[in-house]
N, C-alpha and C positions, 0 to 999 in steps of 0.2 A: 173391114180393115180397122175401123176405129175401135170396135169392141176388142179385137185381138190385141191391138197395141196397148189398150188400157189394162187388160187382164195380164199381159206380159209384164207391164211396169209394176203392177200391184204385187205380183209374185216376186219379182226381183227385189223390190223394196222390203217385203216381208222377210225374205231369205237374208238380206244383208243386215237388217236391224237385229234379227235373231243372232246372226254371226257376231255382230258387235257386242250384244248383250253377253254372249258366251265368253268372249275374250276379255271383258271388263275386269273380272276378278283376277285373271292372270296378269293383266297389265298393271293393276294396282300392286299385286304381290311383287312383281318384278321391280316396280318403282321403289318399294320399301326396301328390297334387298340390295339394290345397287343405287342408292340415293345420290351419291356424289356424281356418278357417271350420268344418271338421268338428268340431274339438274343442269349439267353442262350441255347436254343434248337439247334440253328444253330451251335454254337460253339461245342456242343456235337456231332452233326451230322457230322461236318467237321472232327472231330477226328475219327469218324467211317469210313469216306471215306479214303481209302488207298491212300498213296502217289505214290506207285509203285506196280504193279502186273504183274505176268506172268502166263499164263495158257497153258496147252497142253491137247489134247483129240483125240478121234476117231470119224470119220464121216462115217455112213453107208448111202450111197447115191445111187440114181437111175439116170441113164444118158439117154439122147436122143441127139445124136450128128450127125451132117451132115457136109460134106465137098465137095467142088468142086474145083479142081485144073485145071487151064487152061494152055495154052501156047501162046506165042506171035503170032504163026502162025494160031492156031485154035480158039483162044479166050477162054472165060470162059468155063470150062468143065461141065460135067453132075453132078448134085448134087446127092450124094449117102448117104445113112444112114449107117454109119460105124459099128454100132452094128449089123445090119441085114446082110449087104453085106460082111463085113470083119470078123464077128464073135467075135467082142470085147464084153466083158461082160457088161451087162446093170446095174448090181448092184455090188458094191465092197466097201471095206473099204478104207478110206483115213485119212491122218494125218493132224492136224491143230494146230496152236499155235498163241498166241498173247502176246504182251508186252505193257503195258500202264504206262504212267507217268503223274501224275497230278501236276500242279503248280499254283502259285498265292495264294493270301491271303485266299481266300475261296475255293481254289481247283476247280475253274471253268474252267480252261484251261487244256486240255489233248492232249498229242501227243501219237500216238500208231503206232505200226508196227505189221503185221500179216503174216502168211504163211499158204497156203493150197496147197497140192500136189496131183495130179492125175497121176498115172503111170499105163498104161494098155498095154497089148500085147496079141496077139492071133495068132493061126495057123489054116488055113482053106484051103480046096480044093474048088476052085471056081465052082459054079454051073451054072454060066452064064458068058459071056464075060464081062470083066471090062476094061473100058477106063478111064484113069486118067492121066492128064497132057499129055506128049508126048508118054506115054507107053500104049500098048494094051496087056492085060493079057487074053489069051484064056481060054475056058472052060476046067476044069481039072487041071489047074495050081495050084501047091502047093505054098501058099504065107504065109509069116509071117508079121504081122503088129504091129507097135508100135505107140502109141498116148500118148504123155506126155504133161501135162499142169500144170504149177506152177503159183500160184497167190500170189504175194507179195503186201501187202497193207501198205500204209503209209498215215496217215491223222492227221489233227488237228481238235479238237472238242472244242466248247465253250458252256457252260451251261448258257443259257440266262434266265432260270427259275430254281431255286434251293431252296428247303426248306426241312423240316423234312421228307416228304413223297414222293416228286416228284422231278425229275431232267429232264429237257427238254433241248436238245441241238441241234446245227447244226454243220455240219462238211464239210470239203473240203479236198480232198486228191487224191491219185493215186492208180489205180490197175496196177501193172506192171506184165505182163504175158508172160514168155518165153514159146513158143509153139513148140513142135517137133512132126513131123508126117513122118512115113516111111513105105513103102511096099517093100518087097523083095521077089522075085520069086525063085523057085527051079532051074530054068534055067536062061537065060539072062533076064534082066529087073529089074529095081529098080527105085522107086520114093521116093525122100527124100526132105523134106522142113522143115525149122525152121526159126523162127523170134521172135522178142520181140515186144509185143503190149502194149504200155502204154496208159491207158485210165484215164483221170481225172474224178472224181466223186464228186457229192454233196449229202449230206445226212441229215436226221433227226433222232434223237435218243431220247428215253424216258426210264427212270428208275423209277420204282414204288416200294415203300416199302410195301409189303403185310403183313409182321409180323416183329417181332424183328430181325429175322435172314434170312427171305425169301424175295428175290427181283425178280421182273419181269423186264426183259430188252427187248426192241424192237428197231429195226432200219430198215431204208430203205435207200438205196444208188442207185443213177441212174445217167446216163449221155448219151449224144449223141454227136459225133464229126465227122466232115467231112472236111478233110484237104488234098488238092492235090489228091494223089492217094490212100489215106487211109480213110476208113469209119468204125466207130465202135459205138456200143451201148451196154449198160449194165444195168441190173436191179437186185439188190440184196436185198432180204428180210430176216430178221432174228428175231426170237422170242425165248427167253430162260428164264429159271428160275434158280436162284442161291441161294444156302443155305450156309450161312456163319457158317459152322459147328464148326470150331475152331477159335481161335484168329487170326491166320495167314493162315488158309487153308479153302478154299471153294470148293463145289462140285455143279455141275449143269448139265442140259440137255436142249436141244432145237431143233428147226426145222429151217432149212435154205433152201432157194430156190434162184437159180441164173439163169439168162438168158443172154447169151452173143452172140453177132454176130459181126464178123470182116470180112471186105472185103478189099482186097489189090490188086492194079494194079501196077505191077512192071515195066511196059513198060517204057523204057528210064531211069530206076533207077537201076544201078548195085549194090547198097548197100542192096537191098531187095531180099531175096531168096524165094519169094513166089508170086504167081499170082493166086488168087482165092478167095474163101469165106469159112469161118468156122462158123458154128452155134453150140452152146453147151447149153443145158439146163440140170440142175441137181437140185435135191431136195432130202432131207433126214433128218434123225435125227442124233444128235450127243451128246456126253457127254464130260465133261471136268473136270479137277482138277486145282485149282488156288492157287498160293502162293502170299500173299499180305502183305505189311507192310507200 
């Protein structure tokens, strides 16, 4: 299901961005030929575009997570599926929110911040021996697991194509991700790790006016970085529709898919409390309510 959703979203995004690229020359040509009319429409459309907005919603998401924690003596540990081995739920609700501020004469510049939080815990009796980090948990051990991931987004977006019906933009920003993972046994034995992973991202975004009050929003953000003992990559795909139901309130729903991989080697670095690799994939549907003015 996760793979199908992600492939579907990739195809939709590719098709739509190709469509936008194809109509760009026609849009500019029409703008040059009927400049007075377009200028009036653009003034009306700029008034329709909010200066500030904030939204909150719920995300029903499906996870596929893996982790390997090593030690300086033994090297990188065995990769385990934490949903299968540790009993963490594969499907759960999460909270998300965003705030956006548009500025400039034509409101082509936007700065935004966002939050998405995943907090999961589980209790399980091990059915097989588990080796993670410097700890060995034998068969029959009662363990409790916590896996917390917060995603804080901050980005700047510029609309390089904007008219009555289409807005196409490019963005640059950061995904700042505090990650916490712990396993506690009923007897002796505990494995805890936490760190903050900052990942820069580049993105493309499109907004399409479907009707007077209905909008289609699409975005893709990705990046890969490898610096010293840190390696990370991220791919985030999002499609949603928004209905501007009232003057200052909108409602919408969408699909989001995210793939994240982080590998850290803390050998020789006392400031990093992690040695291993974390892989996380999630995809799901979400709804939101937005206040704008």
